C-alpha positions as CSV (number, residue, x, y, z in Angstrom):
1,M,-102.0,48.4,61.2
2,G,-100.0,50.3,64.5
3,R,-96.7,50.2,64.7
4,L,-96.3,48.1,67.2
5,K,-97.0,45.4,64.3
6,T,-95.4,47.2,61.5
7,L,-92.4,47.1,63.5
8,S,-92.9,43.3,64.7
9,C,-94.0,41.9,61.1
10,I,-90.6,43.8,59.4
11,A,-88.8,41.7,62.6
12,L,-90.1,38.7,61.8
13,L,-89.7,38.7,58.1
14,G,-85.9,39.6,58.7
15,F,-86.0,36.7,61.1
16,V,-87.4,34.4,58.5
17,L,-84.6,36.4,55.8
18,G,-81.8,35.8,57.6
19,A,-83.0,32.0,59.1
20,S,-83.6,31.2,55.6
21,V,-80.3,32.3,54.5
22,Y,-78.4,30.7,57.1
23,T,-80.0,27.2,56.3
24,I,-79.3,28.0,52.6
25,C,-75.6,28.9,53.3
26,R,-74.4,26.8,55.8
27,P,-72.5,24.4,53.5
28,Y,-70.8,27.7,52.7
29,I,-70.1,29.0,55.9
30,P,-66.5,27.8,56.6
31,S,-65.6,29.6,53.0
32,I,-67.2,32.2,53.8
33,R,-65.2,32.5,57.3
34,R,-61.7,32.1,55.4
35,F,-63.0,35.1,53.2
36,L,-63.9,37.5,55.5
37,S,-61.2,37.4,57.5
38,K,-59.1,38.1,55.2
39,A,-61.6,41.1,53.5
40,I,-62.5,42.1,56.9
41,P,-59.5,44.6,57.8
42,Q,-59.6,46.1,54.1
43,L,-62.9,46.1,54.0
44,L,-63.5,48.1,57.0
45,Q,-61.1,50.9,55.6
46,A,-63.2,51.4,52.5
47,D,-64.9,54.6,52.7
48,W,-68.1,52.7,50.6
49,F,-68.2,50.8,53.3
50,L,-68.3,53.1,56.0
51,A,-70.4,55.3,54.2
52,G,-73.2,52.3,53.7
53,V,-72.9,51.3,57.3
54,L,-73.5,55.0,58.2
55,G,-76.3,55.1,56.0
56,A,-77.9,51.5,57.0
57,V,-77.6,53.2,60.8
58,I,-78.8,56.8,59.9
59,L,-81.7,55.3,58.1
60,T,-82.9,52.5,60.3
61,V,-82.6,55.3,63.1
62,S,-84.5,57.6,61.1
63,V,-87.7,54.8,60.9
64,V,-88.0,53.8,64.6
65,V,-87.8,57.7,65.3
66,W,-90.4,58.1,62.8
67,A,-92.8,55.6,63.9
68,Y,-93.0,56.8,67.7
69,T,-93.6,60.1,66.2
70,T,-96.2,60.2,63.9
71,G,-99.8,60.8,64.5
72,S,-102.5,58.1,65.9
73,E,-103.4,57.4,62.3
74,W,-100.9,54.5,62.5
75,E,-102.8,52.6,65.1
């Protein structure tokens, strides 16, 4: 499968997963918003959270760079 098809499949899977979670969690969204409005200030200051966000960004950028720099075996 080519790089574009692989990344498109991953994007589609992420969209379907996100839409499914939204549909399931819709009744709980007001409660989640209240919780996050209280938790976000503490969460943004937590070292583990910042490290996790940084790790997610680095891994995502790494996969995209890998996808565009590998040879033709993925096309």
